[in-house]
Every structure is written in C-alpha cells, then in structure tokens.
N, C-alpha and C positions, 0 to 999 in steps of 0.2 A: 200436516204433522199429526193431527188428531187421528186420522185413519191409520197412520203408520203406528202410532202408539198403542191403539187398540187391536192391532192385528195379533197381538199376543193373547186376546181374550179367549179364543177356543182353546188354546193350550192350557190356560188356567182352569177352565171348566174341565177338561179332559183329566188333568191331575186331581181335581177336586172329586170327580168320579171315581178315579181308582182308587183314592184313599178311603172313600166311603165304602166301596166293594170289598176292599181288604179288611175293613173293620167289622162289616157284617159276616164275612167268612169266618173271623175269629170267633163269632159268637157260638158256632157249632163246634169249635175246638176247646175253648176253655172260657167259661163265663167271666171269670175274673180278670183275665187278660183283656176280654171284650169291653168290660166296663171301664178299664184304665184307657184303652185305646179310644173308645168313643168319647171319653171326656177330653182327651188331648186333641182328637180331631174336631170336636166342637169349638174348642178354644182357638185352634188355628183357623177355622172357617170365620170365626167372629173377628179375629184379628185382621184376616185377609179382607174381609168386607169393609171393615173401617179404614184399611190402608188404601183400598180401591177408591173409597168414597173421597179420601184425602187426595189422592192422585188426581181424581177427576176435578176437584176444586183448584188444585195447582195448576193443571193443565190449561183449565178455563181462564185462570187469572193471566197465566203466561201468554196465552193466545189473544186476550183482551189487550195485555200490555204491547205486544208486538204489533197488534192492529193499530193501536194509538200511535205507536212510533212510525209505522209505515204510512199512516194516514196523514201525518204531519208533513210540512214542506220538506223537512230535513229526510224523512223516510222516503218521499218520493224521489228525491235526489239520490239517495242511496240505491233504490231500485234501478235507476237508469244511469248510474255511475259506470264509466267505461272500463274501470279496472276493479280487481278482486278487492272485496270489503268483507270484513268478518266483524260481527258485534259479540262482545263477550261480557259477562256480568262482573259483580264485585269479586267473586272468586276466580275470575279468569276463565270460566268455562263458556264454551261457545253456545250462543243462543240464536244466532242467525247469521247468514252469509247470502250474498247475492248470487244469482244465477251464473255470472260470468266467473265467480270464484269457484262455483262447483264444476263448471264446464272446463275452464282452462288451467285452474291451478289444481284442483282436487282430482281431475279426471273422472267425474260423476260420482265420487265417494261421498258419503254423508259423514260429517263430523260434529253432529249435534251433541252437546253435553261433554265433549272432550275438552281437556284444559288446553289453553293456547300454547303452553310450553311443550306440548307433544308435537305440535305442528312448527313451532319456532323453538328449537332446543336451546337451552342455556340463555334464555331471554332475560335480560335485565330491565325490568319494567321502570326503573328510576334512571336509567342510562340515556345513551344517545338516541334511542327510538323516540323519545318525547320531541326532541329538538332536530337533530341533524338526520336522524333515521339510522337504520342498520342494514347491512347487506347480508342475506341468507340464501341458502340453496335448499329447494324443495322439489322432490321428484324430478331431479335432473335439471332444474331451470333456476335461474338466478332472480332474485327479487330484492327490492329495497323497501323495507317496511317501516311505516310511520304509526304512531298511536296518538289518539286524541281522546280526552275524556268528555263524555256527553253530560249536559247538566239536566238531568231528568229527575223523576221522583226518587229513583234510586240509582246507584252508581252504574254507569255503562262505559265500555271502552270500545273504541272503533279503530280497527286496525286496517290501514290502507296499504296494498301491496302492488308496486310498480314492477312490472316485468321488464328486467334489464339484460336478458339473456342475449339478445342480439347486440344491444349496446356494448355488453362486456366483450363479446366475440370480437366485435369491430375494434374495440379498445386494445384488446390483447394482440390482435394482428398489427395494429398500428404501432405498438411499442416494439414487437417482435421484428418489424421491418424498417426500424429506425436505422439510418445508414451511419456507419463509421468510416471515416477517410483513414487510410494506411499508407505511409510513404516508406518504401522499402529501397535500401541501398546495399550494394555488394561492398563490403569494407575494404577489401584488398583487391578491387577490380584492377587497377594500374599494375599493381605488383604481379599479379597472375598472368598478365598479357605482355609484361615489359619484355621478357627474354623468350617468349614462347614462339615456337614455330606457327606458321599459319594454320597448319592442320591442327594443332593443339589448341590454338585460339577457337577455331570453330567447334572443337569438342567441349571446350570449357562453356562457351556461350550456349551450347545446345544443352549441356547438362543442367545449366542454371535455368534456361527456358522450360525445359521439360519438368523440372521440379516445381516451378511456379505455376505451370499450366495444370499439374495435378493438384496443386493447392487450390486453385480456381474452381476446378471441377468438384472437389470434396466440399468447399464451402460455398458453391453457388454464388461467387462474387464476380466483380468485373475488375479486370487489371489491364494497365497499359503502361508502356514505356514513355518516359518524359524526354525532354531534349538531351539529358545526358544518358550515355549508354549504360551506366552502372545504377540508374535510378528507376524505380517503378511507382506508380501510384494505383491504389486498389479502393474499391467500395465494397464493404462487407455489412451485411445485415446483422441486426442485434442478436438474432436467434443463433447465428454461426459464431458471432463473437463469444457468446457464453461457452460454447463448446471449445472454442480455441482457448480460452482462459483456463478452462477445466483440464485441457490436455497441456497447458502450460507452453504452447506454441511449439510443438514438435517439429515444425517446419525448419526452426533453427538447427536443430541436430540432424535433419534429413540433408540440409545444405552442407553442414559441416562434414557429413559422411560421404559426400560426392567424391568419386574417383576422378582425379585430374592427370591423366597420362603419366609422364614421367616427372611432373612437376610435384616436388615434395611439399608444397605449400597447400594447406587446406583452405576451402572456401568458407568465408564466413559472411553473414549478413546481419543488418541492423534494421529495425522496423519501429517507426513512430507512429501511433495511432491516436487520433482526435475522436473522442467518443462522448456523446452526451450533450453536444452543442445544439444551440437552437437552429443553425442553418449549416448548409454545406460549407460556407466561408468560415464559419467558427470552428467546425471539425478540422478543416485543412489547415487553419493557424495553429491549432493545437497538435496537430500531427507534425508539423514542422518543428514545434517547440520539443515535442517528445522525441523526434529524431535527433535534434541537437542534444538533448540530454542523454540519449543512448550512445551516440558517438563520444560524447564527453565522459562517458563511464567505461570506455575501452571498446564499445562495439560488441557484436555477436549476442545481442540481446534485443528485447522488445520492451519499449516503453509506452504505456497508455497514458494519455493526459485527458482528464476530464475536468469539469468545472470544479471539483472538490480538491484535486491535486494529482499526483503521479502514481502509477503502479508499475512495479518492474518484474520482468520475467527474464530468466537466463542470467548472462553476465558471468558465467562461472569460468570462462577460459581467459587466457592471457590477452592483453591488448596487443595488435599486431604493430611492429616496429615499421615506421615509414622510412624507406631508403632515401627518398628525396628530401632535400633541404630547402626547397623553394619557399614553403611557408615560413621557415625560420628567417630567410632572407627579407621576406616580404614585412614580417613583424619587426625585424631590425630597422628597416628603413622608416615604418611609421612611427617607432618608438623614437628614432633619432629627430624626427620632425617635432614631436611633442616635447622632448628635452631642450631642443633648441627655442622653441616658444615659450618655455616656462621660466619663471623668475627664480624659483628654487624647487628642489626635489626631496621628498621625504620617502625613505624606504622603510617598510614595515613588514614584519612576518607575523607568525601566530603566536599566540601566548605560550609560555614555556618553550622558548625557541630551542631547537635542537642544532646539530652541526649542519644539517642541509639548509635549514632556514637561515641561519646566521651566516653560513658560507655563501649562499646565493645573494643575501644582502650585502655582504663585503665585495663580491664580484660585481654586483649592479652599482655599488657605490663607486667603483674604479671607473666604470664606463661613464657614469654621470660626470664625475669630476675631470675626466679627460675631455669632456665637452665644454669645460669651462664654467660649470654651474655649481652653485652652493648646494651641497647635499648633506643630508643627516640620516642616521639610522635610529628608529624608535624602537628601544629594547630596554626591558626591565632587567637590570644588570644583576639584581639579587634574586630574581626568580627566572631561571632558564636552565636549560639541559646542555648548555654548551660553555661552561665556565672556563675551561682550559683554552678554548678557541678565542673567547672574549679577552682573557688575559693576554694572550699572545698578540691580538690585535691591538691592544691599548699600548702595549710595548713598542709596536711598529708605527706608532704616530696616529692613532685613531682617537686619542683622548677628546678632542673636540667634535668628533663626528657622532658619537653615541649621545642620545638624549633620552631621558626617561619618558614614560607615558604622561607624566603630568606636566612636562616642560614642552612636549611636542606640539600641542595645540596653539602655542604662542608663535610658532614659526610659520603657521598657515597664512598665505595672502591670497588674493584673487586668482593669481597666475601659478599658485603652487601645483606641482603634479605629485601625486602619491602612487608609489610603486608597491604593489602587494606581491609578495613571494611566498611560495609554499603553502598557500591555502587560498581558497576562494569563497570561504564563508564568512559574512560580515561580523557574526558573533564570536568568531574565534580570533580576530586579529588583535594584535597587542594593544591598540588604542582604538576602540570602535568611533570614538568621537571625531577622529580625524576623517573617517569617511562621510560623516554628516556634514562636516565643514567644508570639505574640498569637493569640487565638481569634476576635477580632471583626475581620473583614476585608471591605473593600468594593472592588471593582474597577470602574473606568471606563475603557473602552478602545473603540477603533474598528477595529483590525486584525482580518482574517479569522481566525476561532478555528482554533487548532492543537491537535494531540493534546497532552495533558499539561498542560492549562490548570488554573488554580486552581479546584477543583470544590467547595471548602468556603466560599466566600465568603458572607456574610449577604446582600449586595447584589451582583449580577453585572450591572452596567449595560453592555452591549454592543451596539452599534449599527454593524455594518460598513459601512453606507451612508454614515455621517458622514464629513466630510473629515478630522476630526482630533479628538484628545481635547480640545483648547482649545475647539473648537466645542461639544462636549457638555458641558463645564464652564460655559460661557457660557450655553447653554440652561437647565442646572440652576439657575443663579444667579437667573435671572428668576422662579423660583418660591419664593425664600426671603424674600420681603419687602422692603420699602423700606430696611430697615437693612443690606441686602447690596448696597449700591450700589458699584460698582468706582471705585477712584481712577484717576487717569491712568496710574499705574505698572502696575497690574493689567490695566488694559484694553489697554495696549500690549503687555504680555507675552503675553496671550490672542491679540491680533491677529497677533503675530509668529509664534505656533505655528500659526494658520491659514494664514497666507501661506506658511510653509514647507512644510507638506504639500500645499497646492494650487498650488505653484509660482506664487505670486502670482495666485491665482484662475483659473488656466489649466487645471487638471486637478481632477476630482472636486469641483467646486464647485457645488452644488446651490442651491435656493431657500433652504433653511434655512441654508446657509453665508452667504449674503449677508445674510440677516436678522440673524445672529449678529454679523457684521462691522458692520453698521448699528447695532446696540444698543452695541457696543464704541466706535464713533465718537462716538454720542451720550454715552458715559461719558467722553469726553475723549482718546481715543486719537488720537495725531498720526501720520498716515501716513508723514511725512517722518522722523520720529524712529524709527519702526519700520523704515523702510528703512535707516537708518543702522545697525541692529543687525546687518545682513547684510553689512556692510563687511569687507574683508580686508586682508592686508599685501600689498606688492608681491611678495615671496618666494613667497606662496601663489598669486598670480595667475600667476607664472611658472611654477610647478609644475603648475598646472592646465593652462596653455597647452601645456607640454611633454607632459603626459598625453594631451591632445587630439590633438596632432600624432602621437603614437606609437600611436594606437588602431588596431585592426584591425576590419574589418567581416566577420561570419561570420552568414550566414543572415538578413541585415537586422538583425543586433545588433552594436552597437559594443562591443568588448572592449579593456580597457586594464589595464595592471598596473603599480603603483608599486613600483620596487625601492629598498630602503632604508628603514630605520625613522626615524620622527621623530613628534614630537606633532603637528605641523602636518598631517600626512597624514590623520589623523581627520577633519579638516574639509575638506581638499582633495578626498578621494575622493568624497564625496557631491555636492560642487558640480561636479566633473568629470563625474560621471554625469548631472546635470541639463543640463550645456552640451552633451553628446554628443548629447543628443535634438534639438538644433537642426540637426544634419546632415541632408542630404536622404537618403531611402530607410533611415533609422534608425528601427525600430519600438521599440527597446529598448537600453538601455545598462547595461554591467556594468563596474564598476572595482574591481580587486583591489588590496589593500595589505596589506603584513606589519606586525605590530605585536605586540611582546611575545610572540614565539613562536606567533602564529597568524596566518592569513591571513583578512582580512575582505573581504566582497564587498558592495558598494552596488549595488543594481539599481534602475533606473528605467524608466518607459514612459509613453506618452500613453494606454494602454488597449488598444492593438491586441494586444499580448501581455501575458498575466497573469504578470508577473514573480515574483509570489507562489509560484505553482505551480513555476516553474524553481527558485527558492530551496528549496522544499520538498523536492525531489529531492535537494537537497545538505544536508538537515538544518536549514534555516533557515525563514524564513516573512517574514510582513509584510502588505502590501496589494497590491491588484491592480497598482496604479501605482508602488508604492515598497516595496521589500522589502530583505532582506539575509540574510547567513549568516556564520558564523564557524566556520573550520575549523582546529581546533588541531593543531599539530605537522604542518602541511601547508606546503610551499613554493608559490611562486608558479607554477612549471612545473607541479606537480601539480595545483594548484587550477585552472589554466587548463584542463588536460585534463579534469578533472572537470566544469568549467563547459560546455565544448563538448558533452561528452555529455549533460548535463542539458537543454540547448538542443535537441539532436537528440530527446531523449525527448519533450520538450513538444511538438514539432512532429508526432511520430509519434501521440501520444495526442490531440491537440487540435486539429490541423488537417486538413482534408479533403483 
C-alpha cells in the first residue's frame, strides 16, 4: 500500500516545479504581482510539506495497525479465510480486504478508502446483517453478508460475504420446477355423445384431444387420460402455472369455441389443480377437491387449491343442465334409507327464508311425513321473506310443524336427521347450533358452491344447474312412491319457490324446470293462488318505485341504496333488484339496504353478468343470476364504494 500511495509523489513534484516556474516568469512582467504570487506559492509549499509529513505519519500508523492485526491469530485466520472478507473502520471506510475478495468479488479492483455502503447499497448497520445476515447482489453475483465488530484498540468491523450465486440458481430452479397436479374433466361429455353419429363422435373427441395436445406443447407438461373417457390428469411445472394464471387459463375459452359439427351444444371443461403441496399425493388430493369445487360451481372454470385456500378462474357461463335423472334417483334412494333409520327429522333453510327456501322445506316435510316420521321445520316466523307463504301453510295445518330457532335444539336426539335446503354454508342456516348438535346431516342446494361449505354431510345433493331448491325437492319426491303425493298446499309452495328463483320462468328455466312445474300443476297447484303469494302492500310498492327512480347506472349495472331501516325493506330490496333489470341497457342490478347494523346487497342479472362472482368479491355468494352479500358494521356509502370496486374487478378479470 505504501508504494501505491507514493506513486503520486512525482506528480506532486512536477506540479510544484510548474508553480515555481510560473512565479519566476511573473517577475519579468510585473514585480508587484510577482511578490504576491511568491508569497502564495511559499505558503502553499509550506502547507503541502506539513500535510505530506502528516500523511506519512498516518500511513505509518495505519500500516503498523494492520500489521498487528494480521500478525494476530485472528489476522492469520482472515488471510487464509476461504470467503471474501472486508475490514472497515469506525466510519465504515474500507481499510483491508483479503485476496479472495479482490479476486472473486471485486474482479481485481481496489476499494481502499471507499465507504462500505458504496459496495453494499442501502445497508442498515443495525439491522439483520448483525444477526441473520442480508442478501445482496454485487457485480452480477449473489452474496449473503454478515457483520461482526472486532474488539481492538479502535472500532473495526468485519464483513463476511458468502457467495450464494449457484445456490440461488439451484433454489430458483427447484421452485420453478415444483409440480402441480391438474385434473381435467369435460363437463358435458355424455350429453355431447348421447345422440351424435359415430363420425360426429370421432370429430368431437379429436377436437378435444387436439386442443389438449396443444395445451401440453405450449406448457411443456405431461397429460394422460384416466379410466374415464372424459377425464384427464396433467402434471404442470410451476413456471408454466404462473403463465397460465396470468392468462387466466385461456384453455377454457379455446375449448368452448370448438366447433362440433351439427351439434348445437358447446364443449365446456372444468379443471381442478392442486398446487403447493409437499408431495404428489398432497397435490392430487387437493386437485380432486378443487375439481369438486369447480363442478359444484357450475363447471366451465378452473379452481386451484393450495394450502392457503382456493383460487377461482372462469365460471362466467351458465351451468349445463343434465338431461339424465339417474343422480336424482340415487339420491332419493339414499335419502329414503336415512329417513327410515332416523328417529325424527328437522328441516332447516337459510336465515331470512324466501319462497324457494320455505317451499323446499314444506315439500321436504311432506316427503318425511309420508314415511311416518316426526318432522319439524326450523323457521324464524318473524324474520323471513316468505310471510304470505308461511301464513298460508299455517292455515293448512302446519301449526305444529314450525318451530323457532330457540326451540329447535330441544328436538335433537341421537338419531335425529337434519335436512338443510337452499344453502350449503353453515354460517347462513337458520339455527347453526343444530349442525353442531346433530351428526346426521343432508344438504339439498342449487347455489354455486362456495368455500366453507358443509363438508361432513351424509348426503350432499348439490346441482348448480337446477333453477331452485324447490325444483330439486320436486324431482326427489317423484322417486318416493305413490304415498308421497303432494297436496295442493305443498304443490303451490314448491311452485312459488320455482317461480321466485326463475323470475316466473324467464331466467334459468330448463327442460327439467318445466317438467317439475308440470308435475306440481298435476298435483293441484293453482297458478293464480301462487301469483297471489307474491302480492305486496301499497307502501312497499311506493318504496320500490322510489328506489327505482333513485338508481344510478354504473358500467351497465343499476345500483340503488335504501336509506333507513324497516322490516319491509327485506322484501322490497330483492323486488327492486328484479324490477331494475327491466330497464334498457341494464345487465345487472344491485340494491343495498341497511338492517340491524349490517348492509345487505341483493344482486340480480339475466345471465350476461355473473352476479355471484361480484358478490364473492365482497364475501357473499349465491347463483349466477341471483346472489347477495351481508356486510356487518358497514354503512351504505362504504358499501357502495366497495360494490363499485367489485364491479370493476369483475370486468377486469372476466371481460375481454
């Protein structure tokens, strides 16, 4: 270092000689200027001499200090240390580094006297570098740096830098190649091939296989058919999973756009993916759970299951109606056995029961009573949206059937069967305590499956393509024998439930919906009497008209808010949402209302916008054309702001 420092001595001498020469030249030009310059030059020479002497002393002291440091056992250790080491003084200026540091880290460059922060930018000397170490990048390589303080005569800091470049590369490669397991199923495979000619079948299968082969090539994955002709299993690396999620799985749209000869039915697929598991077995288990969730939400979507929860992609199209009723017959047989083996049955729907919920409960009550079992319906008679149907049922002999949420737990025995209708979320049922008290649970629901569903039910009869829970109960009843013939009261209750959820057969009314309605009509249901159940008061009509007049249009969505609490608003809000759909250029409607410290949102659409997805962004759920959410402790203004953000998020994720 001494040689390098005094390499500047010739330069200093040259500059001093030039200064002296210029001063002498001035003597021939102007004696007064010469005297002034001579005085200044002499002063500079004296100051420079003193400074050089001081520097010689400082350098000598520094070299002696470094010699002592390197002569000590610690210094000898540093010299032979196999990783880069840098020594800095109290001002964090570099005073020494070993040869490995200069060769491998610095590329032969000298850094004497530089501040350590220039080598390690934004370094926090009091942070993790003293304990856990910090990671940094220098000249294209990755290091983990540690700092210790040396107990010498003056403060010294030792920085140890471990080269992690190769380790980081291997770690990144490890995480990028982590496998995800995907289970793929063609939703309507049987329906596509049911009436197709052999040539059409071959073309359909070839179209599906070609599309999946292109998917394999683009994502460098492995795919294979399982024992089922409509089911595939694939292994996808994490690096390609990231790209697929960014593209929001365009494979769904590509399959949906396939041309299938003269068949008017489009092909749709569902995919369940297990991601982030410790083993292949964990990922396969999560993939199956994800596929079950995808099918429960109507299909035509991708659901990713990881240890933290579910992620959803797609799901913007209508669920495909199944033509076969084999599943209904199987469910009816299993339910019949459970009813026969139970001591009593309690039927329960969701809180603030509507016509569909209560109609399905009344229909299910008839099925159970026909089997000779004691049956009760848990219902809050003072807080529901089906007051007219409740009053009609009470007049028809149901006085002893209905029990309040407070009375229902007293009816539970060891062999009690609980039948949940029109919901599958435990927190939404009329009396959550019943689920905890009873081990025998049956779920009958048509809403698209949500996270946190009742997963320990003995029978989980879930059909997201069905129009209503009342339709599902009507179909079940037809497999319970002649003794389960509906009376006029039960038939009208079920028909009212179907009419509510289909908006009088204008939305989500399939072939099986009309078949169920025809069966109820043959059972004595009077459509005029059913229509009367939907009547309202003049005050409710005025409130509804006011909300319609005050509604705002945002991105083809009608948004209205009801100020002030009243029991009537529970019924007015969903009716207003239905009425707002009749306005031109309105694809969906959202009506907010405050009630008992929470803001409820009723969402409706004709199918162009999936309101269930919008409500899921706000913690709610429901069906594609009918959904809702409850926001506790949230006012109308805050709820409206959150709703508009949810609408924006829906358009960003689901619209081209």
